[in-house]
C-alpha positions in Angstrom: 38.2 -22.5 -6.0 38.9 -19.9 -3.6 36.5 -20.3 -0.5 33.9 -22.4 -2.2 34.4 -26.0 -1.4 32.5 -29.2 -1.7 29.1 -28.4 0.3 29.4 -25.2 -0.1 26.3 -23.6 -0.1 25.5 -20.8 -3.0 23.9 -18.3 -4.9 24.1 -17.8 -8.8 24.9 -14.1 -9.0 25.1 -14.2 -12.9 23.0 -11.7 -14.4 22.4 -13.5 -17.9 22.1 -17.0 -16.3 18.1 -18.8 -16.0 19.2 -19.5 -12.5 20.4 -16.5 -11.5 19.4 -15.7 -7.4 18.6 -19.8 -7.0 20.7 -21.4 -4.6 22.6 -24.7 -4.5 25.1 -26.6 -3.2 28.4 -27.4 -4.4 29.1 -31.2 -5.2 32.1 -31.2 -7.2 34.9 -28.9 -9.0 36.2 -29.7 -12.4 40.1 -29.1 -12.2 40.8 -29.1 -16.2 37.9 -26.5 -16.8 37.8 -25.0 -13.2 34.6 -25.1 -12.9 32.4 -25.9 -10.3 29.3 -28.3 -10.5 26.7 -26.8 -8.5 23.3 -29.0 -7.6 19.9 -27.5 -7.2 17.2 -29.8 -5.3 17.6 -32.9 -6.0 18.3 -33.6 -9.4 19.1 -30.1 -11.5 23.0 -29.9 -11.5 24.8 -27.2 -14.1 28.7 -26.1 -14.2 29.6 -22.4 -12.8 32.8 -20.2 -12.6 34.2 -18.8 -9.3 32.7 -15.8 -10.8 29.0 -16.3 -11.5 28.7 -17.9 -7.5 28.2 -15.9 -4.3 28.6 -18.3 -0.8 25.1 -18.0 0.4 
């Protein structure tokens, strides 16, 4: 999970992802799959790996 923790604002840096350059907040860490759940706006949320994100 690195420096990213719940509440951290992040930017999607994965060029191939449809949410590229969008800003969201980390709301959950899935330890089993090693993915972070990022919420955008009010209801949309997606899982990302640490290398797909950059702290904002």
